[in-house]
C-alpha positions in Angstrom: -8.6 42.2 -1.0 -11.3 40.1 -0.2 -11.7 38.8 -3.9 -8.1 38.2 -3.7 -8.1 36.6 0.0 -11.2 34.5 -1.6 -9.4 33.4 -4.4 -5.9 32.4 -2.3 -8.6 29.9 0.0 -10.0 28.5 -3.1 -6.9 27.7 -5.2 -5.4 26.5 -2.1 -8.4 24.4 -1.1 -8.3 22.9 -4.8 -4.5 22.1 -4.5 -5.2 18.7 -2.6 -7.9 18.2 -4.8 -6.4 17.8 -7.9 -5.6 14.4 -7.1 -9.4 14.3 -8.5 -9.1 16.0 -12.0 -5.9 14.0 -12.3 -7.0 11.2 -12.2 -10.0 12.1 -14.4 -7.7 13.5 -16.9 -5.6 9.9 -16.8 -8.9 8.3 -17.8 -9.5 10.5 -20.1 -6.3 9.9 -21.9 -6.8 5.7 -21.8 -11.0 6.3 -22.7 -10.8 8.5 -25.5 -8.8 7.3 -29.0 -9.5 10.7 -30.8 -7.8 14.0 -29.7 -10.7 16.1 -29.9 -12.5 14.0 -27.2 -9.0 14.2 -25.2 -8.7 17.9 -25.1 -12.5 18.1 -24.2 -12.5 15.5 -20.9 -9.1 17.3 -20.2 -10.4 21.0 -19.8 -13.4 19.9 -18.1 -10.8 18.8 -15.5 -8.9 22.2 -15.8 -12.1 24.1 -15.6 -12.3 23.8 -11.7 -9.1 26.0 -10.6 -9.0 28.4 -13.2 -11.9 31.0 -11.8 -10.0 30.7 -8.2 -6.6 31.0 -9.2 -7.4 34.2 -11.6 -9.0 36.3 -9.3 -6.3 35.1 -6.7 -3.6 36.6 -8.9 -5.4 39.8 -10.6 -6.8 40.5 -7.3 -3.4 40.7 -5.1 -1.7 42.1 -8.8 -3.9 45.6 -8.2 -3.4 45.3 -4.4 0.2 45.1 -4.4 0.4 47.9 -6.6 -2.0 50.1 -5.0 0.2 49.8 -1.9 2.8 50.6 -3.7 1.8 53.8 -5.3 0.2 54.7 -1.9 3.7 54.2 0.0 5.5 56.4 -3.0 3.1 59.3 -2.4 3.6 59.1 1.7 7.3 58.8 0.4 7.3 61.9 -2.0 5.2 63.7 0.5 7.9 63.5 3.6 10.5 64.6 1.7 9.2 67.5 0.4 8.3 68.4 4.1 12.1 68.2 4.8 14.4 71.3 5.4 15.8 71.9 2.4 19.5 73.1 3.1 19.8 70.0 5.9 18.3 67.3 4.2 18.8 67.9 0.6 22.2 68.9 0.8 23.8 66.6 3.0 20.6 63.5 3.3 19.8 62.8 -0.3 20.4 62.6 -3.8 18.6 62.0 -6.8 20.8 58.0 -7.0 19.0 57.8 -3.7 15.9 58.8 -4.5 15.4 56.5 -7.5 16.9 53.2 -5.0 14.5 54.0 -2.5 11.7 54.2 -4.8 12.9 51.6 -6.7 12.8 49.4 -3.4 9.7 49.2 -3.0 8.6 47.2 -5.7 9.7 44.6 -3.4 6.7 45.2 -1.1 4.8 44.7 -4.2 6.3 41.3 -4.8 6.1 40.9 -0.9 2.4 41.0 -1.0 1.3 39.4 -4.5 4.0 36.4 -4.6 4.6 35.6 -1.0 1.7 36.5 1.0 -0.4 34.9 -1.6 1.4 32.7 -3.0 3.1 30.9 -1.1 1.4 31.8 2.8 -2.3 32.0 1.7 -2.8 29.8 -0.5 0.0 27.0 1.0 -1.9 27.4 4.8 -5.1 26.5 3.2 -3.6 23.1 1.5 -2.1 22.3 4.6 -5.2 22.8 6.6 -7.3 21.1 4.2 -4.9 18.2 4.0 -4.1 17.7 7.3 -8.1 17.5 7.9 -8.2 14.7 5.2 -6.0 12.9 6.9 -7.0 13.2 10.8 -11.0 11.7 8.7 -8.6 9.2 7.0 -6.6 7.6 10.5 -10.1 8.5 12.9 -12.0 6.1 10.5 -9.3 3.6 10.1 -9.0 3.5 13.7 -12.6 3.5 14.6 -13.3 0.3 12.5 -10.5 -1.7 13.8 -10.0 -5.3 12.9 -11.0 -8.7 14.0 -7.0 -10.0 13.9 -4.5 -8.0 16.7 -1.5 -9.1 16.3 -0.1 -7.4 19.1 -3.2 -9.0 21.4 -1.3 -10.3 24.2 -5.2 -12.9 25.4 -5.3 -16.4 24.1 -4.0 -19.7 24.7 -0.5 -20.9 25.0 0.4 -23.9 25.5 3.2 -25.7 26.2 4.0 -27.3 22.2 1.7 -28.3 19.6 1.5 -31.4 17.6 0.9 -29.9 14.4 -2.5 -31.2 13.5 -4.1 -28.9 11.2 -8.0 -28.8 9.7 -10.0 -26.6 7.4 -13.5 -28.0 8.6 -15.9 -26.5 6.3 -14.6 -23.2 5.4 -16.7 -20.9 4.0 -14.5 -17.4 3.3 -15.3 -14.1 1.1 -11.5 -12.3 0.6 -12.1 -8.5 2.3 -10.4 -7.5 -1.4 -12.9 -9.3 -3.0 -16.7 -9.1 -1.6 -18.2 -10.1 -4.1 -16.5 -13.3 -5.2 -17.3 -16.7 -3.2 -13.7 -18.1 -2.6 -14.4 -21.0 -0.3 -17.9 -22.7 -0.1 -17.3 -25.7 2.7 -13.8 -26.3 2.0 -12.6 -29.2 4.3 -9.1 -30.6 4.1 -7.3 -32.2 7.4 -4.1 -33.1 7.8 -2.3 -35.5 10.6 0.8 -34.3 12.3 4.1 -35.0 10.7 2.7 -35.4 7.0 2.7 -33.2 4.1 0.3 -32.0 1.9 0.1 -30.7 -1.7 -2.0 -28.0 -2.9 -2.2 -27.8 -6.8 -4.3 -26.1 -9.4 -4.7 -23.1 -11.8 -3.9 -19.5 -10.6 -6.9 -18.3 -8.4 -7.9 -21.8 -7.4 -7.6 -20.8 -3.6 -4.3 -22.2 -3.0 -2.5 -19.4 -1.4 -5.7 -18.5 0.6 -6.0 -22.0 2.1 -1.9 -20.4 3.7 -3.1 -17.7 4.5 -6.0 -18.9 6.6 -3.0 -21.4 8.1 -1.2 -18.3 9.3 -4.9 -16.6 10.5 -3.7 -13.6 7.8 -8.0 -13.8 7.5 -10.8 -15.8 9.5 -13.2 -17.8 7.8 -17.0 -16.2 7.8 -18.5 -19.3 8.9 -16.6 -22.9 10.3 -13.4 -23.0 11.5 -9.3 -23.5 11.0 -8.2 -25.9 13.8 -4.9 -26.7 14.6 -4.6 -29.8 17.7 -8.5 -29.4 17.4 -8.3 -26.0 19.0 -9.2 -22.9 17.0 -6.7 -21.0 16.1 -9.0 -17.4 17.4 -8.5 -19.1 20.8 -4.6 -19.3 20.6 -2.6 -16.0 20.9 -1.8 -15.0 17.7 1.8 -13.9 18.2 2.8 -17.6 19.7 0.9 -19.3 17.5 2.3 -17.4 14.3 5.9 -18.2 15.9 4.9 -22.1 15.9 4.5 -21.8 11.9 7.1 -20.9 9.5 6.3 -19.4 5.9 8.7 -20.3 3.1 7.5 -17.7 0.9 8.2 -16.6 -2.9 8.9 -12.5 -1.6 11.2 -12.8 1.0 12.8 -9.9 3.0 15.7 -10.2 3.8 16.6 -6.5 4.8 17.7 -3.2 3.2 21.4 -4.6 2.0 19.4 -8.0 0.3 18.5 -5.7 -2.9 21.0 -7.1 -5.2 20.1 -10.8 -4.1 18.4 -13.0 -7.0 15.2 -14.6 -6.3 16.7 -17.8 -6.1 19.1 -16.5 -3.5 16.5 -14.5 -1.2 14.7 -18.5 -1.3 17.1 -20.3 0.4 17.6 -17.5 2.7 14.6 -18.2 3.2 14.4 -21.7 3.7 17.5 -21.1 6.1 15.9 -19.3 8.5 13.0 -22.0 8.6 15.9 -25.0 10.0 16.9 -23.8 13.2 13.4 -22.9 14.6 11.3 -25.3 16.1 8.6 -25.4 14.0 5.4 -28.0 14.1 3.9 -26.7 10.7 5.8 -25.4 7.6 4.2 -24.0 5.0 6.1 -23.8 1.5 4.7 -21.2 -0.9 6.3 -21.9 -5.1 9.6 -22.3 -1.9 11.5 -23.3 -5.4 10.3 -21.5 -7.8 12.9 -19.0 -8.5 15.5 -21.6 -8.9 16.8 -24.2 -12.2 16.5 -27.7 -12.6 19.6 -28.8 -10.5 19.2 -26.1 -7.8 15.9 -27.3 -7.1 16.9 -30.3 -6.9 19.5 -29.8 -4.1 17.1 -27.3 -2.1 14.2 -30.2 -2.6 16.3 -32.5 -1.0 17.4 -30.1 1.7 13.6 -29.5 2.2 12.6 -33.1 2.4 15.5 -33.5 5.4 14.0 -30.7 7.2 10.3 -31.6 7.0 10.4 -34.8 8.3 8.4 -34.8 11.8 6.8 -31.3 11.0 3.2 -31.4 9.4 3.7 -29.3 5.9 1.7 -27.8 3.2 2.8 -27.0 0.2 2.0 -24.9 -2.8 3.3 -25.5 -6.1 2.7 -25.1 -9.9 5.8 -27.5 -10.5 5.1 -31.6 -10.2 8.7 -32.2 -9.4 8.3 -29.9 -6.1 4.8 -32.0 -4.5 5.9 -35.6 -6.1 7.1 -36.8 -2.8 3.9 -35.4 -1.1 1.7 -37.9 0.8 -0.9 -36.7 -0.4 -2.0 -34.0 -3.4 -4.5 -31.9 -3.4 -5.7 -30.6 -7.0 -8.0 -27.1 -6.2 -10.4 -26.0 -8.8 -12.6 -22.9 -8.3 -12.2 -23.3 -4.2 -13.1 -26.7 -4.3 -11.4 -30.2 -3.8 -11.9 -31.9 -7.2 -8.7 -34.6 -6.9 -6.2 -35.9 -4.0 -4.5 -38.7 -3.6 -0.4 -39.8 -4.1 1.9 -38.7 -7.6 1.1 -41.9 -8.3 -2.3 -42.2 -7.9 -3.4 -39.5 -9.6 -1.6 -40.2 -12.6 -3.3 -43.7 -13.2 -6.4 -41.1 -14.7 -5.3 -39.7 -17.6 -8.6 -37.5 -18.1 -7.8 -36.5 -14.2 -7.1 -32.6 -13.2 -3.8 -33.3 -12.1 -2.6 -35.6 -15.0 
């Protein structure tokens, strides 16, 4: 029983840990092209659980058989001690004894399958999983975050004008700590103007949007709105003054049948009734056809009046009316100007 108990505990402990061997198995299929190597790598990962599983099953199977044999012996002794005339003639029969003895197999099944296969193994799995979950949640809670969306502290003004500035920003994305995205990046837009950010994928356009929304804080220097550092504002209040129209728009659980273009129209419609001073358009018309884009762009041009706008797009037709077009490459500004000014240089990055 002791060996079986240890095996059951080990088998239960191994169940949550099978995620690691499973990952190794998947990696072995992807990294080994020869069948012999795949079998060898898979076999290595499966050997971890075999000793515990074998000792659990065999030990408790023998234990169950021993217990049933002992119960059957005691049952037989009990019957033989009964008064023959009163008991054997009225209380029992050959079929009844056979049924009672056969029912004892259920005891073996309970010991072998239910106690071991269900309770002991799963309770160990539950304890280990619960401990791991508590460790993960505790670590996350202890780490905290520098940006708390529910922090009630910070400045709340009557209103903002919408002037924004990224002043010498240095930024490293937490997901890619080895890559420096911005190093001394500066961008200033006065109130009521439109700046368009263009460039190849991964150049840093979307990062500007994230910094303006304060999804991240720069490692050096600051992001300003009306000359005030974003960190000084109450986060929920300042985000309420900024509207974001993006490609991936949440429209609730009943919006699963909507196309990407329809979702984008809903996102634009949401931004219209709000008293926004800063409007961020991230690929706002990328899912629309040419005719729909023209209609939506005309509507956007009307609602962008008297707002400070930042447009991120790959289509030149989307940014051609911007007051200033900024071409970003490798986290640096390589060109800026109006659409007509940038087209004058046929060798430029914009052209």
